[in-house]
N, C-alpha and C positions, 0 to 999 in steps of 0.2 A: 510698298507692296500690299497687297489685299490680305487682308486674313482668312486663309482657308484652312486653318487646323481643324476644325470640327470635320469639315468635308472631308479631309483626307483620313482622319481618325476613323470615321465611320465606314469610309471606304475600304480601309484595311480589315476592319472588323467584318464586314460582309464577304469580301474575296476570300479572306482564310476561312470562314465558316462554310460557306456555299461552294467554293471552286476549289480550292488548295487544299484543305484536308481531306475532301471527298477524292482527290487525286492520290492518296498515298498509294492506294492499291488499285491500279488502273485496270488489272485483269484478276479475275477469279473464277472457280469452278467449284459447284457443291461437292462436299464430302458425303459419303453414305454414312449415316449413323444409327446405330442400336443401342439400347439401353437396357440394363438389368438393375431392380431395384433390391438392393440388399434387406433382407427381413431383420427388424430390431436394430440392434447397435451395429458401428462400423464391423466389417470383416476383415482378416488380414489380406494382404495385397494379393498373395497366390490364389486364394479364394476368389477375389472379384476380378482377377484375370481370368481365371478359368470359368467363370459362370457364362451360360448361354444366354446372350442378349436377345431382345426382341426389336425389330425395326421401329424407330421413331422419326417424325418429320420435324423440320424446323416450323414454329409455330405452335408446337404441342406443348402442353402443360405438363409439368413434370415436378416430382421432388414434395412429398409429404415432410411436414415441419419435423426437422431434426432427422430427417432421412439421409441415406448414403445411396446415391445412383451411379452405377459404373456405365460411362458411356464408351463404346467403341466407335472410332471415326476411322475411316478408311477411303483411300482414294488413289490416283495416280496422276504424277506431275507432267503435265502435257508436254510433248516433245518441242513445242515452239518455245517454251520456256526455257530450255537449256541454256545455261550461263546466266541466268538471271537469279536474283534475290527472291526465295519463294518462302513463305511462312504460311502456317495454317491460322486461321481466325476462329476462334472458338469462343463464343459469346453465350454463355449459359442463360443469358436473361439479365444482364446486370444492369444497374443503374449506376452510371459513372459518378453521379453526385454523391454517392454513399460508399466509399471505399472502406470496406473494413465490417460492414454491419448487414451481410446479405449473404446469398451463396458463394461458394468458392470451390477451386478444384485443383487437384494434383495431376500433372499430366506424366504417365509412364510410358516407356517402351514395351514391346510385347514381352522381353526377358525380365521384365519388373524393375527396371531401371528407372528411378524418378528423373525427370527432366528440368521441369520448373512448375511453379504454381500460376492459377490462372485466378485474375483478379478483376475488379471492375476497370482499372486504369492498365491492365496489364493482360490482354487477352490473346497475345500472339506465341506462337511456337516457332521458332526457326526451322525450316526443313533442309534448306540448302542455299549457300552464297560462294559459289554460283551452285545452282541446283543440275541436277541431271536429268533430261528428259526420260519420260517413261519410269521413273524411280516410283517405287510402290510405298505409300504411307499407310502406316498403321499405327494408331496412338490409342491409348486407354487413358480416360478421365475419371479420376475418383471424385465425384462431385459431392459437395455437402449443401443440403437444402436447409440452411439455418434460416429460421424466419425472422424478419426485420422486426426488431423489437421497439427500437426507437425511430420512429418513422417521420415523416414531413410534419405532422401534428404530433410533437412528442408528448410523453408522459401521460399518454392514454393507457387505462387499465387494460390489460390483455391477458388472455389466458396461454398465449404462445410459450410463455416462459418457463414450462414443464412440459416434457413430452408426455407426461400422463393425463394434461388437460387440453394440449394443443391441437387435437384432430387429427385427420388425415387429408385436409384438402391441399391440393398440389398448389404449391408457392411460386413457382416460376414458368415462364415460357422461355421455351428454347429459341434463341434470336438470330444467330448465324453460325454456321459450321461449313468453312470454305477454304479452299486452298488459293492463295492471292500471291500475286507478284507485287513485292515492295518497292516502289520508286525512292531509293534512298536520296536522290537529289532533292525530291519533293519533300520528303522527311526533314532533311537539313534546312530546306526553306522555310518550312512551318516553323522551324526552331529558331531561325534567324529573325523571322518577323514577329514572333511572340516575344522574343527576349527585347527586340528592339522596341516594339510596341508596347510592352509592360514597362520598360526604363523609362520611355519618353512620356508615358502618363504621369510617372512621378516626379518628373523635374519641373521646376518653375516654368511658367509660362513665358516668362521674359529671358529664360536661359537661352543663350546661342546653342547650346549643345542639344537642346530639345528641337529647336528649327531645323538643325543640320540633320539629325535624326529623320525628321517629319520631310524633308526635302528628297532624303535618300530612299525612304520608303515610298515616296509618291512616285518616284523613278522607277523603282522595283516593280511596282504594281502596273506601271506602262508597259513594263516589257513582258508581262504576261499576257499569254492568249487565253483568254477565258474559256475558249472551246478547245484548248489544246494545252493545258497547263504543264503536262509532263514534257513536252518538247521545250518549252520555254522557261522551265525552272531555273536551268541553270545559267541563263542571261539575266534572270531577276536576282540571283544570288550574286552575280559579278558586280551589281550596282549597289550592294549592301557591303562590298568588302572594306571599304574606307572606313565607313562609321563603326564596323566592327572591330577593326583593328587600332583604332584610337586608344592608345593607354590611359588606364586611370590616373588620376592626379594624386601627388606623393602623399597627401595627407588623407586619403580614402579610408573609410572604415574597412577593417580586415576581419572576413567571416571565416572561420574554421567550419567547414563543412563535415559532419559525420555522418556516415550513412547510417540509418536508424530505421527500425519498425518497431515502435513501441506495442508491444503485444501484452493486454491484460491477460494475467494467468486464469482469471475467470471474471467475466462479467454479464453481458448477455448471452452468454454461452456456457455452457458446464466445462469442467476441467477435461474432460475426455475431449472436447472438440479443441481446446487450446493446444493439445499435443499435436493435433493435426495442422493447425493453425502455423504453428512454429515449423513443422516440416515443410509446408508450402513455400513460408517467408526463406528459410534458409535454402531451400533449393533454388529459389529466385535469385538470392543473394550471392550463393557461389558460383551460378552460372553468369551473372552480370559482372563478378571479379573478374572471370575469365575473359571477357569481351572487353573490359575496361581497365586498362592498367593503372590509372591515376586513382582509381576509386577505391574508397577504405569503408567497410562497414563495421559497426560495434553492436554488439547485442549483450543486453544485461541478464541478469537473472539466471543464476547456476540452474536452478530447476527446470528450466527451459533448455538448457543445453542438454542436461540429462536425459529430457524427454526424447531429444532428438538420438542420443547414444543408444537409448533403450528400446526406442520403438522404430526407429528409421536407421539403421547401421550404414545402408548406402548413402545416405545423405551425411551422416556423420563423417565416413572417410574422406568425403569432399571438403568438409567444415574442417577436420583437423589437417587437412593439407593447406587450405586458406590460412588458418592459424598460424602454422608453421612460416607460411609467407610473409606474415605480420600483416595482413591486410583484412582478416576477419578477427575483430577484436574482442575479447572478453572483456566486459565493462562493468563497474559497480561494486565487484566483490560483495554481493550479497545473494542469499538463497533464493529470495523473490523481492520485487520492490514492493516492500511491506509499506503498511500503515506505519508511521513512527510516534504517533501520539498514544495509542493505547497497548502495544506491546510491552510487557514487563521489562525489568532490568536484564536479566538473564536472557530471554527471548531476543531482545534487541542485539545483545552480544552476539548469541548464537546465529542470527542471520549473516554477519559478518564471519563467523568462524566457519561454518559450513559454506558459504559463498567462495570465500577465499581460499579455503581448502581444496574445494573441488576445481578451482582454475590451477591451483598450485599442483595439485596429483595429476589432473589431465593433461596440462599443457606447460607447466614450470612458470606460470605467468603468475606475477605479483601485481594485483591491482592496486594503485593507490588514490583511486577515487571513489566516492559514493555517487552512484547515477539513479536519481529518483526524481525523474521529471514530473511525474502525475501525483505524487502524495500529497494528501491533504494538509499540508502543514506540518510542522517538525518542533518536536519537543525538546525543550531546554537543555535535556542531558546527552543529546545525541553528539555534540562536537567530541566529548570525553570518549565516546564508544569508538567513534571511526578511529581517532588516533590510537586508542588502545588496540585496534585490529590491524595497526601498521599502514593505515592511509592516511591522506593530508587534505584531499579535497571534497568537494560536493559540489553536484550540479543538481539544479530544479528549475522548473518553469512555473509550475503551478500557482506561485503567490502572485502572479500577474491576473490571476482571475478574481482577486479580492474585489470585493464590491464597494468599500467605502474609501478605502486610502492607498494611494499608490507607493510602493515601495521605494524608497529613496535611491537604492543603488541597484547596479548590475553586477558588480565585482566587489566583495569586501570580505573581511572576516569575520567570521560568526563565532562569538564567544559565548560557551555553555556555562552552566552552572559552577563548574570547579575552576574556570578561568581558561580553559582549553580553547583556542583559536584554531579555526578551520578556513582555510582559503575555499570561498564560495563563490559561483556563478550562476547568474539568472540570465538565460540568453535573451537577450532583448528582442528576437524575431517573435517573441510571445505566443511560440508553437513547438509542439515537440514533432509534429508532421510537417515539417517544411517540404516544400514541394518546389523551391527554386524560383518561385513568381516575383516579378518585378516588384509587387507591393510588398513582399515580405522582405526582400532583401532591402528595401528602401525604408521599411518600417523599423529594421534592427538598426540602421544606421542612424536614421533620426532619433529614434527612441531611447539610445545608448546613454545611460546618464552619465557616465563616466569619461565624457569628452574632455580634451585637454589633459588627461591623466594617462588614459588608455586608449587603445585602438582596436583591440582586438576582442571578438565576441564568438560563441559558437552556436551552430545552426545545426539541429538534429534533423536529418534530411530522409523523408519516406514516409510512405503511408502505413499507419499502424495497425495493429488487431489484425483484421483479415485482409488488409489493403496490399499486402504482399512486398512492403519494404520499398526501397529505392527503385525507381524507374530507369529506362534507357533515357528517356527525354530529361528527366532531371539531371542526370549526368552530363548529357549534353549542352543543357542551359548553364550549369557550373562552368563547363569548359568555355563558354563564350563569356562569362562573368568573372573569368581569371582575373582579367585586367583590363578591365572596359571603362572608358572615360564616362563619368557623370554616375557611375555605381560604386558599391562596396565591392572590394576585391573578393573572391572566392576560392578558396584551396581546400582539397580534401585531406583531413589529419585524423589521427587518431585523439581519444580525449586526453591522454597523456603529454601529447606534443602542444595541443592547445594548452593546457593548464600551465605547462613550463614557460610558454611564451607569455601568457597573461600575468603569471606572478612574476617573471622578469622584468617587464615593463612597468609593473605597478606594486612594488615590493612592498609597500606601506598605505594599502587601501583603507577606507573608513571601516570602523567596527559597528557590529551590531550586537547588543548583547541581550539573551534571554531568548524565549521560543521566537519561531517563525511561524506567526498564527496566521492561518488562512480565514480570510474574512469572508467566508463560504463554506457550504457543504458541512455546517456545525452539528447537524442532526446525524451524523455519521456515527456520532459517539453513543446512540441510543438506538438507532433502528436494528432490528433482528436481535433481539436480547438473548436468545438461545445461542445463536452463535458467539456473542461477546461470553457468556457464560462458559461456553465450551471452551474457549480460549484461556480465560483466566483459570478455571479448573485444571486445564492441562499443564498450564505452566505451572501451578503449586505442585500437582502431581508428580511432573518430573524432577522438580526440586526434591520431593520426597522420594523418589525412585532412586535418584543418584546418592543422596545423602545415605540412605538406609543400605543401598547395595555396597556403597563403597565401606561403611561401617564394617557390615558383615564380612566384606571381602577381607578386610584388614584383621578382623577380630576372629572370624571363623571359617576363612577359607572359602566363603561363599562365591561361586562363580559370578563374576561381574557382567551384566549383560551389554557387553559394547554395542554388538551389531542392532539389538534391538532398541537400544536407548537412541543411536544414532538415526535409525529408521524413524522412530516415533518423534525423536524432533524434528526432521525434515518434513514430516507430516503437519505437525503444529506450525512450523514457520511457512510452509506453503498457505496454510489457511489463514495468516496474516497478511496476505496479499491486500492490496489496497482498495480492492472491490469485494474482498470476503468478509474479512472483519470488520470493516465499517458497514456492511448491512446493505449495500448497493447493488448487490448481483440479482438475478433472477430467482424464481422460487427452486428451481431445479439446483443450484448451486447451494443454497440454505439447507434444502432438505437433506442432501449428502452430506453438508457439513455435521448437521446434526448428528446421523448416523456414524459418521468418522469420529466425531468425540465421543460418542457412547463406546466405540471399540476402543480408542486410545485410553479411556479412562478404566475398562475393564482390563485391559493388558497393563496398564502401571500399576492399578491397585493389586494386581496378581504379582507382580515384582516386588511390590512394598511389602505385601503379606509375606512372600517366601522370604526376603531378607531379614523382616521383624522376627519371624519364626526361627531362622537361623541363629539370630542373636538371643531371643528369649530363652531357647531350649524347650525342653518337655517339662509340664508341670502346672501347678495351679495357682501360682504366686501372681496375683493382679499386678500388672505393668503398665504404666502410661508413656507412650512414646511421644516425645514433643519435637515437631519437626521445625518448629518456629525458631528465629535467631536469638531469641530472648527466654530467659528461666520463666517458668508459670507454674505455680501450684507446687513448689518445690523441686519439679523436675527441671534439671538443666537444659539448655539449649542444644539440640542435637543428642538428646539422650534419652534413656529411660529408666523410670523410677517409680516408687510409690507416689500416688497422690497426696499430697497434704490438705488436711480440713481447711475449710473457709469460712466457716461461720454459716449464718442463714439470713434469708430474708422474710421479713414479715409481710403479711397482705392483710388489710383491712378496710373498712368502708370509709369513703370521704363524707364529711358533714354535710356537704351541699349536693351529694350525688357522685357516684362513680367509687373509684378505689385508690387506695394508698400503697403503694410499696415502699419498704423501708429496710435497709440492710446495714444501717449504723454509718454508712459512708454516704448514701444519697438517700433522699426522700423524693419519691416521684408521684406526685397526684395526677391521676388520668379522671375526668369530668365522665360526667353520663353520655357524652357524645363519643368518647373513646378518643378523646385529645389530651395531650400532654400539657396540662396548664400550669404545673410546677415541676421542676427538676432541681431539687435544692442541695447543693453541695454543703454539707454539714459541718466538715473540717474547717473550709473556707468561710462559712456563714455567708454564703453567696447563693441567689437565684441564677439559674441559667436561663429560663424562659423570659422573653422581654414582657414588661407589664401589657396586659391586655391580650397578649398573643396566646398561641397554642401551637404546640408542636406536634408531631405526626399528622400534620395535616395534607390530606391529598387534595390535591387540585388539578382541575381538568380544563385544557386549552383546546380551542379548535385549533386544527393544524392543516393548513392548505397552503404551503408555500408557492410562490410566483413560478417556479421552476422545480426540477430535479427533486422530484417528491421524497424518495428515500434518502436523499442527500442533505435537504436544506430545512432549515426553520427560520424562519423571516421574522424579524424583531416585532411586528405588529400582532404577532400570536399572544404577546401580553396583554394585548387591549382587552382580551375578553378572557375572564377565568370564573369557574364554578367552583366554590369551596366544598368538599364533599363531607358534609357533618353530620348527616343524618346516617343513624346506626341503626341496624337491624337487632344486634345484638352485642352488649359489653358486660362481660361476665369473667369471674375469676377463673384462672386457668387451672387444670387438673394437677398442677406440681406445687400449687400454694406460693408461687413466686413469680407468677406471671397473671396478665389480664389478657383476655381474648376478645377482640372486636370484628364484628361482621358488618359489611357495607354492601347495599345493592345500588347501581347506578346505570342508567342506560340499559344496555344488554349484558351488562358486567357485573362482577361480585368480587369483592375483597375480603379475606379473612387475613387479620393481623394477631400476632402474638408480640406483646410487650412483657419482658423478661429482665429482672433486675437481679443480676447474678451475685449469689454470695460471696462477700469479701471483695467485690469488684465494683469501681466506680464508672460502671459501664450499662447503660440501659440497651438492652438487644431489641431490636425491632424486626420481626420475622414477617414479611408480607407475601402472601399469596393472591395473585391476580387471575381469575378466570376473565380473560379480556377478549371482549367480542365488540369492540368499537370500530369506526372508521374515521380516519383523519381527524385525530384526537391526539392529545399529549398529556400523559400524567405525569406528576412530578408529586414530591414528598418533601414537605416544607418544615423547618424549623426556625422560628424568629428568636433569635438570641439577644439577650441584654449584654451584648459586647460592642464596645465603641472600637472600631477596627478600620484604619484606612486601607489594609491590605488583608489578603489572606494567602495561606500556604496551601499548594497541593502538590501531591507526590507526582514524581517523575521517575524516569530511569536513573537510579543510583543516587537518589536526593530528592530534593523538593524546591520548587521556587515560588515567588511571590506575584500575584497578581493585585492591582488595585481594586477596592470595592466601590470606588466612584468612577463617574463618568465625565472627568473635566474636559477631555479632549476626543475627539472622533476615534482616536486608536483604542481608549479604553472602552469607549460606548459599544465599539464593534465586537468586544469580546463578551457578548451576552450570553453565550453558552460555551463553555470550556471544558478541557479534559483534565480529570484527575485520575489517579491509580487507587490506592487502598485508602486514601485518607484527604479530606479537608479540614485545615484547621484555622481558626480564628483566635486571636487573642489580644487582651491588654496587657500591660506589663506587669507580670506575676500571676495571671490567671488567664485561662484559655479554654476554648471547648474545640473537641475534634469529633467528626463524624466520620465513621469509618464504614467499608463496604466490601461484600465478596463477589460483585460482579458487575457492578455500575461505573460508566465514566462520564457521561454527561453531567453537568451540573450549572447552577448559576448563584453567584453571591450578589446581594444587594444591600445598599444601606439606606435608611430612613431617619429622620429626626422625629420624635414624637412630638406632638402638640397638644398634649393632655396637662400641660404644666409641669411635667416630669423634664421635658426636653431633652431627655437621654438619646443615645442611638441605639436603633434596633439593627443588627446585622443578621440577615434572613439568608441560610442556606437551604438551597433547594436541590436535591437529586433528581434526576430524569430517569423514570423507570419505563415508560414505554410510550410507542408512537403506533400508529396505524396507517402509513402510506399505502397507495395503492400502486404504485410504480416503482420498480419493474415488477413487484412481487404484489399481485392484488389481495392476497391473505397475510400481509405481512405481519408476523406475533400474533395471530388468532390462537387461543388458548389459554393454557394454565402456565404460569409463570411465578417462580418463587426467587425473593430477594431478601437477602439478610444485611442489616445495616445496625450499627449501634452508636448512640449518643454517649460522649465521654467527656462530663463536666469536669473542670478543673485540670484540664489536661495540657501539659507542656508538649514541646514539639516533640520531643522523645517519646511521651505517652502516645501519642498520634501514630508514630512509628511502630510502636509495639503493638498497640491495638489494631491497625491496620494487618500486619502480619498474622497476629492471632486469629482474627475473623476469616481469614483465608486459608489457615492450617490448622484445623481442628486437631485436637489431641487423639491418639488411637489407643485403644485399650485392648492388650494382649495378655494372656496366661502363660506362664513359663516356669522354668525351674531356676531362674537367677533373679535376686533381688533388684537388679539394676543392670545398665547397659551404660559406659562410659562414653562420652563423645570424642570423637576424634580430634576436634579443635574446639577449645574454648578461648573466649576474648573477656578481658577485664574491664571493658568499657561498653556500656549501652550504646554510645553513640557509633560503635563501630558493628556494622550489620553485615554479617555473613550470607552471601546470596547464593554460593554455590558451595558444595563439599562434593568430590567426586573423584574418581580416577582418571589418570591422564588417558587422552584419546588414544595416543600410540600404543596402548597396552602394555607399558612399561611396568605398572603397577604404582607408578609414583602418585600421590595424594597431590589434588590441585585444589587450592582454597581460593575463591574470591570474595573481596569485601569493600566496604566502603565507608566513608563517615557520612552519617547520615542525619548529623543535626544542624549542620552548616558552619561548624567551627573546628579550629585546630584540635588535635588529639593525640596524645603518646598513648599507646595502647601495647598490651603484650599478649600474643597468642601462645597458648600452651597446646602441644600436641600430645596425644593420647597414645602416641607412638614413638619409637625412635627413629628420627628424621636424621639421616648422615648429611644431607646437602639442602640448602634451601636458595632457591632462585627466585628472582622477580621476572616475570614473563609478560608478555603479550596477549592477547585473548586467544590467540592460536597455541598458546602454551609453550612458545619460543622464547629463550632468555633474551633479556633487553640489555644489550652491552651497555648502555649509558645509565643503567639503573644502579642507584645505591644498594649495596646488598644489605639486607636487615641484619641487625646485631642479633646472634644465636647464642644462648647460654644453655646447653642442655636441651631439655624439651621446651624452654622458653624463646620465643621470637619477640623481639621489640621492633614496632614499626611508628614511624611519625606520619599523619596523613594532614594535609590542608583539607579545608572545607569541600565536601563531596568527594574527595579524592577516590578513585576507584584503584585497587590494587589485585594482582594475581599472583600468588605463589606456589612453587611447585616445589613439592617435599619430597625427597628420595628416600624411600624407606630402607632401612637396615635388612 
């Protein structure tokens, strides 16, 4: 037989495009359209419905950037259409190639009942099936003219990312507003041909199945009268029956399809627009669930559910019913799909506390999976947090974006720093917006790395962001793929059902130990410095507010601000979303975030001040409140007392120019360039700075990644560097214990103050940058005379090690990484810590000196600022302040302590008492208390969370400063753990035994 494969395939494409799809709606009549443009921000539904619109014609331009237009469409169903399926086709000017990133609409009936969303791939509204002739149609569309930020030529700087700079030029052209008859036979024929054509293209050319499909498609195309598709569609379908009913082979890969719409809580749109995106999508999905009995939809992010509840009660009622039916599934158990690299220990824990509690309170649903398809890598401390929240599974997809190395598993157990293992799945479909295309289904089966051991994978199915979720076409394709020869099988299932099946068939999967590092988007650790500083400051203010409010409640009857703390935590957690905290959102988002963080700080400082005033009483006795988990200057952790004297620091001239700081523990030499050329540990008789090197060195790199400006820094940025060694001023500070340095470069200016604190082995580096560069990367470097093959960086509830070498591509790819409060390098017996109050990105490299010394230099560099122009063209312009401290001679315990100290400065209060005793003390520095608070249920119980922070086993005694009648080990939600061994209590002393990095939460009942 002659090979006519290409001929038939080309024929299929043209007939589908030019004849069959255009026959979907064989009859149509125009609707009458009028529009009212809301002034300013979106208005309530009642106001939009009541407004008096002006006529508008198809083809007219509409929609200023970020505006809202209320369209009213009216018409009459022709009498001749009685008994047919009639739909309104409402095309606002969509580009079907960009679902989720343009205009959208939500359709209402005249009484304000939401019907469904309008999206690029979902432009229809069912009027009747069967329709009634003469029926009057009146619909209202709340249309958002969100501008296209990520266009076909992506990453071009634009002022459209903030309504203050976006202008008023209309963004869209009204394309189609019709009533039309839907030919459901043609609709089904389109899907038959799409499924078979897409499957055929994925099968081997030599496969008999491919040729069977080809011949059947050819026969079906022969049956179509190209001048009368509608009357011949049924005949064409009949010729496809046999190939569509052939069952899959028993060994076929099995896909659990989960209806999904990944909605970024903010990104190329502001938070207020996400509220509406979620309403549109949930309206679509509840309507689709009513039409499709096999379909299951899952939505994560409790915050988004709360938005529906609070802003769209009519939609919420439909959602609640669908949840009760088990088909609209709360997923993930987190407040938002947060970044997981940068949030601190307690913040990461509270993501699960608030997320899981919302779903429990609203629906009685207990989530057992973390759902994070789009997060930019995963910190090594996360498995323990997932388990401590009562969950046991993790789903993500983003690791497939890694540029350098392909991750070796799709289903595995992920082991965290404490040894906790979490059953984890990466969908091999390699997208969290699966649309049931044959190429996607085939890719999932071919790509699946666990063949021979497992056969199940998951496919999140639906358009995300503003795409409207799963479409009826995706559901119809899945039905055809349920059991089809040549394809993986597809079945709608909940995440829980998938994970149960996957774990049952693969109970001993491979293990991956340590962080799940994304070899992409590394610059998200630095972009939008003010957002990151706001997050770090808020996390520590929340710690202080809970600590002092709980202490004051127990000691002085202070009213514990349960509701305020709950609300503020949720605000901070929202802003940890994986496009807000990482700095990858538009200017509007970060402008609002800065204002929000300022409000949060003001409110929390008010709570702290009120609680401390209640504890201190009236008087003029000076008190120092120590919020850190370690004593300092004679003040116990979590207590207040008078500060002990700490000696003095001397400041003198350096013989070769510059200045010398000396406090008897460290002698620091700062040369005439303002660089630290020596930091000598007097007790250890050891130099910190590498020979010939200089610390406190600011370095400037060009920074123009190949893609994803705010997200990425590419390795070639290191090829060019400018050392900023010229100083405008190097002079003694006013306090006699510091040196002030001023530098100018480009259009920017840096002012630094280097301070050697009395009695402390710590050089503080206070850096203020008035930053006006573009596409530049600013680093702060310290070359250390330390031979280290690995270094430690803090993560949630502990730390973990990364290599300093680049032996393999896996190590070389980690050229920019995340730390929390410290980075630590050491040789046996002596190390150096670099601690910070607000930075996350860093790099650590090693070189061997060639000057005859042959020693190893380990250079630690912290990332201060970037200047990408997309999506915010003014990223980080202006004044920033950073605090770092170099701690020579530091062990890992010193690094932990100093990291907390720089983030929790002492507070000075005068009062009538000489001291305030702590609620809880711990007798081992290795045990770090991360939270002291009252129980969320209002019982008055005291909750204490702590972990082993040094990486070793420890026996410790907690002593309570109040009478506790009962002690329980709980999960993060403060529920007793049935299988936990009760700690031994002896009066006010509680004995605990912790393994390395183990997290523990105790609930203490007060007498």
